[in-house]
DRENPAVO-578876 format. One record per residue (C-alpha): residue number from 1; x, y, z. Coordinates in steps of 0.5 Angstrom, whole numbers, plus 500, padded with zeros to 3 digits. Layout:
BEGIN
{i:NUM, x:X, y:Y, z:Z}
...
This chain:
BEGIN
{i:1, x:628, y:821, z:578}
{i:2, x:635, y:824, z:580}
{i:3, x:642, y:820, z:578}
{i:4, x:643, y:816, z:585}
{i:5, x:635, y:814, z:585}
{i:6, x:636, y:812, z:577}
{i:7, x:643, y:808, z:579}
{i:8, x:640, y:804, z:585}
{i:9, x:634, y:802, z:581}
{i:10, x:638, y:799, z:575}
{i:11, x:642, y:796, z:581}
{i:12, x:636, y:793, z:583}
{i:13, x:634, y:790, z:576}
{i:14, x:640, y:787, z:575}
{i:15, x:640, y:783, z:581}
{i:16, x:633, y:781, z:580}
{i:17, x:634, y:779, z:573}
{i:18, x:639, y:773, z:574}
{i:19, x:634, y:770, z:580}
{i:20, x:628, y:770, z:575}
{i:21, x:633, y:766, z:570}
{i:22, x:635, y:761, z:575}
{i:23, x:628, y:760, z:578}
{i:24, x:625, y:760, z:571}
{i:25, x:630, y:754, z:569}
{i:26, x:629, y:751, z:576}
{i:27, x:622, y:751, z:576}
{i:28, x:620, y:746, z:571}
{i:29, x:626, y:742, z:572}
{i:30, x:623, y:737, z:576}
{i:31, x:620, y:730, z:573}
{i:32, x:614, y:730, z:577}
{i:33, x:609, y:724, z:575}
{i:34, x:604, y:719, z:577}
{i:35, x:600, y:713, z:573}
{i:36, x:593, y:716, z:571}
{i:37, x:591, y:709, z:568}
{i:38, x:591, y:704, z:571}
{i:39, x:590, y:709, z:576}
{i:40, x:595, y:710, z:582}
{i:41, x:593, y:710, z:589}
{i:42, x:595, y:717, z:590}
{i:43, x:592, y:720, z:584}
{i:44, x:585, y:717, z:585}
{i:45, x:585, y:720, z:592}
{i:46, x:588, y:726, z:590}
{i:47, x:583, y:732, z:590}
{i:48, x:583, y:731, z:582}
{i:49, x:582, y:724, z:583}
{i:50, x:575, y:721, z:581}
{i:51, x:575, y:716, z:587}
{i:52, x:577, y:721, z:592}
{i:53, x:570, y:720, z:596}
{i:54, x:571, y:713, z:596}
{i:55, x:572, y:709, z:603}
{i:56, x:579, y:707, z:602}
{i:57, x:581, y:714, z:600}
{i:58, x:578, y:718, z:606}
{i:59, x:581, y:713, z:610}
{i:60, x:588, y:714, z:607}
{i:61, x:587, y:722, z:607}
{i:62, x:585, y:721, z:615}
{i:63, x:591, y:717, z:616}
{i:64, x:596, y:721, z:612}
{i:65, x:593, y:728, z:616}
{i:66, x:593, y:732, z:609}
{i:67, x:590, y:731, z:602}
{i:68, x:594, y:728, z:597}
{i:69, x:595, y:735, z:593}
{i:70, x:601, y:734, z:590}
{i:71, x:600, y:727, z:587}
{i:72, x:605, y:727, z:582}
{i:73, x:611, y:728, z:587}
{i:74, x:612, y:721, z:591}
{i:75, x:620, y:722, z:589}
{i:76, x:626, y:720, z:593}
{i:77, x:633, y:722, z:592}
{i:78, x:639, y:718, z:591}
{i:79, x:636, y:711, z:591}
{i:80, x:640, y:709, z:585}
{i:81, x:637, y:703, z:584}
{i:82, x:638, y:701, z:591}
{i:83, x:630, y:700, z:592}
{i:84, x:630, y:695, z:596}
{i:85, x:635, y:697, z:601}
{i:86, x:632, y:705, z:601}
{i:87, x:625, y:704, z:601}
{i:88, x:622, y:700, z:608}
{i:89, x:617, y:694, z:608}
{i:90, x:610, y:696, z:608}
{i:91, x:612, y:703, z:605}
{i:92, x:613, y:701, z:598}
{i:93, x:607, y:706, z:596}
{i:94, x:609, y:712, z:599}
{i:95, x:616, y:711, z:598}
{i:96, x:617, y:711, z:605}
{i:97, x:615, y:719, z:605}
{i:98, x:612, y:721, z:611}
{i:99, x:608, y:726, z:607}
{i:100, x:604, y:720, z:603}
{i:101, x:604, y:715, z:609}
{i:102, x:596, y:714, z:608}
{i:103, x:598, y:710, z:601}
{i:104, x:601, y:704, z:605}
{i:105, x:594, y:702, z:608}
{i:106, x:593, y:695, z:608}
{i:107, x:586, y:694, z:605}
{i:108, x:582, y:691, z:599}
{i:109, x:578, y:697, z:597}
{i:110, x:583, y:701, z:594}
{i:111, x:580, y:704, z:587}
{i:112, x:582, y:699, z:582}
{i:113, x:582, y:698, z:575}
{i:114, x:580, y:691, z:572}
{i:115, x:585, y:688, z:567}
{i:116, x:586, y:681, z:563}
{i:117, x:592, y:677, z:566}
{i:118, x:596, y:676, z:560}
{i:119, x:594, y:681, z:556}
{i:120, x:597, y:688, z:553}
{i:121, x:597, y:694, z:557}
{i:122, x:598, y:701, z:556}
{i:123, x:600, y:705, z:562}
{i:124, x:599, y:712, z:562}
{i:125, x:604, y:716, z:566}
{i:126, x:602, y:723, z:567}
{i:127, x:609, y:728, z:567}
{i:128, x:610, y:735, z:567}
{i:129, x:616, y:735, z:563}
{i:130, x:620, y:730, z:559}
{i:131, x:626, y:727, z:563}
{i:132, x:630, y:721, z:561}
{i:133, x:630, y:714, z:565}
{i:134, x:627, y:707, z:566}
{i:135, x:620, y:705, z:568}
{i:136, x:620, y:698, z:571}
{i:137, x:613, y:695, z:572}
{i:138, x:612, y:690, z:578}
{i:139, x:606, y:685, z:579}
{i:140, x:605, y:683, z:586}
{i:141, x:606, y:675, z:586}
{i:142, x:601, y:670, z:586}
{i:143, x:598, y:669, z:593}
{i:144, x:599, y:676, z:595}
{i:145, x:594, y:678, z:601}
{i:146, x:592, y:685, z:601}
{i:147, x:590, y:685, z:608}
{i:148, x:597, y:685, z:610}
{i:149, x:602, y:691, z:608}
{i:150, x:606, y:691, z:602}
{i:151, x:613, y:688, z:603}
{i:152, x:619, y:687, z:598}
{i:153, x:617, y:679, z:599}
{i:154, x:611, y:680, z:595}
{i:155, x:615, y:683, z:589}
{i:156, x:618, y:679, z:584}
{i:157, x:626, y:680, z:583}
{i:158, x:625, y:682, z:576}
{i:159, x:620, y:687, z:573}
{i:160, x:615, y:684, z:568}
{i:161, x:617, y:690, z:564}
{i:162, x:622, y:695, z:563}
{i:163, x:622, y:701, z:558}
{i:164, x:627, y:706, z:558}
{i:165, x:626, y:714, z:555}
{i:166, x:620, y:713, z:552}
{i:167, x:617, y:720, z:549}
{i:168, x:613, y:724, z:553}
{i:169, x:607, y:726, z:548}
{i:170, x:601, y:730, z:550}
{i:171, x:603, y:731, z:557}
{i:172, x:604, y:723, z:559}
{i:173, x:608, y:717, z:558}
{i:174, x:605, y:711, z:554}
{i:175, x:608, y:705, z:556}
{i:176, x:606, y:699, z:553}
{i:177, x:607, y:692, z:556}
{i:178, x:604, y:685, z:557}
{i:179, x:601, y:683, z:564}
{i:180, x:604, y:677, z:567}
{i:181, x:599, y:671, z:566}
{i:182, x:597, y:666, z:572}
{i:183, x:594, y:672, z:577}
{i:184, x:587, y:673, z:578}
{i:185, x:584, y:678, z:583}
{i:186, x:586, y:684, z:587}
{i:187, x:594, y:685, z:585}
{i:188, x:598, y:691, z:586}
{i:189, x:602, y:694, z:580}
{i:190, x:608, y:697, z:583}
{i:191, x:611, y:702, z:578}
{i:192, x:618, y:705, z:579}
{i:193, x:621, y:711, z:575}
{i:194, x:628, y:712, z:576}
{i:195, x:631, y:718, z:573}
{i:196, x:637, y:718, z:569}
{i:197, x:637, y:726, z:568}
{i:198, x:636, y:727, z:576}
{i:199, x:637, y:724, z:582}
{i:200, x:630, y:722, z:583}
{i:201, x:626, y:716, z:583}
{i:202, x:619, y:715, z:583}
{i:203, x:614, y:710, z:586}
{i:204, x:607, y:709, z:585}
{i:205, x:602, y:703, z:587}
{i:206, x:596, y:702, z:582}
{i:207, x:591, y:697, z:585}
{i:208, x:588, y:692, z:579}
{i:209, x:583, y:686, z:579}
{i:210, x:585, y:681, z:574}
{i:211, x:581, y:676, z:570}
{i:212, x:583, y:670, z:566}
{i:213, x:585, y:672, z:559}
{i:214, x:578, y:671, z:555}
{i:215, x:573, y:672, z:560}
{i:216, x:568, y:677, z:559}
{i:217, x:570, y:682, z:564}
{i:218, x:577, y:683, z:560}
{i:219, x:578, y:686, z:554}
{i:220, x:573, y:692, z:554}
{i:221, x:576, y:699, z:552}
{i:222, x:574, y:705, z:556}
{i:223, x:570, y:711, z:553}
{i:224, x:574, y:718, z:552}
{i:225, x:574, y:722, z:558}
{i:226, x:570, y:728, z:559}
{i:227, x:573, y:735, z:559}
{i:228, x:577, y:737, z:565}
{i:229, x:572, y:741, z:570}
{i:230, x:574, y:748, z:571}
{i:231, x:575, y:746, z:579}
{i:232, x:580, y:742, z:577}
{i:233, x:584, y:747, z:573}
{i:234, x:583, y:752, z:579}
{i:235, x:586, y:747, z:584}
{i:236, x:592, y:746, z:579}
{i:237, x:593, y:753, z:579}
{i:238, x:593, y:754, z:586}
{i:239, x:598, y:748, z:588}
{i:240, x:603, y:750, z:583}
{i:241, x:603, y:744, z:579}
{i:242, x:599, y:741, z:573}
{i:243, x:593, y:737, z:572}
{i:244, x:592, y:731, z:567}
{i:245, x:589, y:734, z:561}
{i:246, x:582, y:732, z:558}
{i:247, x:585, y:730, z:551}
{i:248, x:585, y:722, z:551}
{i:249, x:590, y:721, z:545}
{i:250, x:591, y:714, z:542}
{i:251, x:596, y:710, z:546}
{i:252, x:603, y:709, z:542}
{i:253, x:608, y:704, z:544}
{i:254, x:614, y:707, z:549}
{i:255, x:619, y:702, z:545}
{i:256, x:620, y:697, z:540}
{i:257, x:619, y:692, z:545}
{i:258, x:612, y:695, z:547}
{i:259, x:609, y:696, z:540}
{i:260, x:602, y:694, z:539}
{i:261, x:596, y:696, z:540}
{i:262, x:593, y:695, z:547}
{i:263, x:588, y:689, z:546}
{i:264, x:586, y:689, z:553}
{i:265, x:584, y:696, z:556}
{i:266, x:579, y:694, z:561}
{i:267, x:572, y:697, z:562}
{i:268, x:571, y:703, z:566}
{i:269, x:565, y:703, z:571}
{i:270, x:563, y:708, z:576}
{i:271, x:561, y:707, z:583}
{i:272, x:561, y:700, z:586}
{i:273, x:556, y:697, z:590}
{i:274, x:557, y:697, z:597}
{i:275, x:563, y:692, z:600}
{i:276, x:566, y:691, z:593}
{i:277, x:572, y:694, z:590}
{i:278, x:571, y:701, z:587}
{i:279, x:573, y:701, z:580}
{i:280, x:577, y:707, z:576}
{i:281, x:572, y:711, z:572}
{i:282, x:573, y:713, z:565}
{i:283, x:576, y:720, z:567}
{i:284, x:582, y:716, z:571}
{i:285, x:582, y:711, z:565}
{i:286, x:583, y:716, z:559}
{i:287, x:587, y:721, z:563}
{i:288, x:592, y:724, z:559}
{i:289, x:598, y:728, z:562}
{i:290, x:599, y:735, z:565}
{i:291, x:596, y:741, z:561}
{i:292, x:600, y:746, z:563}
{i:293, x:607, y:743, z:565}
{i:294, x:610, y:750, z:566}
{i:295, x:605, y:752, z:572}
{i:296, x:610, y:751, z:578}
{i:297, x:616, y:755, z:574}
{i:298, x:611, y:760, z:572}
{i:299, x:608, y:761, z:579}
{i:300, x:615, y:762, z:582}
{i:301, x:617, y:767, z:577}
{i:302, x:611, y:771, z:579}
{i:303, x:613, y:771, z:586}
{i:304, x:620, y:773, z:584}
{i:305, x:617, y:779, z:580}
{i:306, x:613, y:781, z:585}
{i:307, x:618, y:781, z:590}
{i:308, x:623, y:785, z:585}
{i:309, x:618, y:790, z:583}
{i:310, x:617, y:791, z:591}
{i:311, x:624, y:792, z:592}
{i:312, x:625, y:797, z:586}
{i:313, x:619, y:801, z:589}
{i:314, x:622, y:801, z:596}
{i:315, x:629, y:804, z:593}
{i:316, x:626, y:809, z:589}
{i:317, x:622, y:812, z:595}
{i:318, x:629, y:812, z:599}
């Protein structure tokens, strides 16, 4: 290698190195996430979801025009607490994003989780990297009609639970709360995660079927989820984002106000009978958080490395 070629190679390497650092730093900065228990519509109907083949999920994907591959990315920037002003009626579950419009279909057969009204709940909210912010949980008002689009008039002005800066453990936030009493039947649990370390706000809808506290359909504990399939891991690797891991940790309280064990974790069932509401499987119910939170950043770094190597090789041939 002559002196001029060596000089060009050194210059190329120097130019690529800062870019690599920038991409690696920026890759995992986004706080992607969504509830896997009670299972959210976007996760249940994603390629990783156990209920993706349900009637509602097939209809949602058809209406969407594309699968919900990036189920952890229903986020809107710059909302800053102005949810009711920024997110239109009828588009609460998609955050008003056209790429997720299938989540807003008004139907009663969405994959759902059975819970007991007025009982303790520990939400599992999968996320790729820890970020500060506040989770606000809302349950639809009495009289909610699932045959009509979900609007802000269906959502109480105040959340029934709000938890700020819970720890991210095992790839998920565990958010403890007590469900409102006096609700039965099909309801929607709207979760809003407003980041304070980024400008993003995340929206998700989890369909739940509530039974009166103390009834035989409430208070069951699901079994641990089975190991994640190689297909799910491969899907995550190809899409550049993480998949909930198979380990199901014991839920811990997200704040002092949410302390205590989940006394009413519902029994998770398999496929539902025709015409009934599908219930979340044990995989959805006990899923943890992403097993590889740096996949996105790593994939980006590989792309830049490849481009950098090509650039250096081209200069050397000159």
